[in-house]
N, C-alpha and C positions, 0 to 999 in steps of 0.2 A: 468519418470520425478518425481523429489522429490516434497515435499509439500512446498508451498510458503505462506508467510505472507506479506501482503501489508499494510504498515503503511501509513495512509493518515493524514497529518497535515492539519486540517481544521480550517480556520480563517473566512471564509465567506460562504454564502450559494450560491454557483455558480451552477445554475440549469443545465448549459451545461455540467459541469464536472460530476455531479451526474447522468445525463442521460446516459452517456456512462459507468461510473464506476459501476452503478447498473447492467449493462449487463455482467460484469465480474463475473461469477459464478464458476470459476475454481480455485480461490485462496481465502484464508481467508483474511478478512479485519480487521484491527485495526484502528479505527477512533479516532484520538487524537484531541480534540477540545480545542480551546482557551488557548493554551500554547505558551510561547515564543519558538522560533525555537530550541534553545539548550535544553530547557526542554522537548520539544516533542521528540527530539532525545533520551534523557535519558529514557523517559517513554517507547518508542518503543523498544530500545535495551534491556532494562531490561525484558520486556515481551518476546521478542524473545529468549533471553538466558535462561529464566525460563521455556520455552516450547520446549523441545528437539525434538518434532515431526516435527519441521520446518527445512527445508534444505536451504531455500532461504528467504532473507529479501529484500523486495522492498520498497523504500521510495519515496513518492511524496507529493505534496501539492494539495489543491483543486483548484489551479489556473492553473494547467497543463492540457492541453487538449490532448486527444488521442482517441484511439479506443481499444476495447478488444483485437484486433489483436496485438497491440503494447505490451501489457502485455505478451501475448502468445509468441511473438517473442523474448522478453527478456529471457524468460525461455528456449526456444528452442536454442537460441544462446549459453547459458551457457552449455547446454548438449553437 
């Protein structure tokens, strides 16, 4: 499995989101706070393309709920 970067567009402090996101310790996280959506995309993509060690780019906001398994499943499905 390649190296993944998870860009999280953060607009609020959702404790439920951060409880499960903090358990994801197998990907690097880029937390982009308080930007408009299109600006957050630009910041994240610029960072991703300036760091060639990353093979995968995962995007979400801090209002999406899941489990660490969901992130792992995304990566496994791509393989």
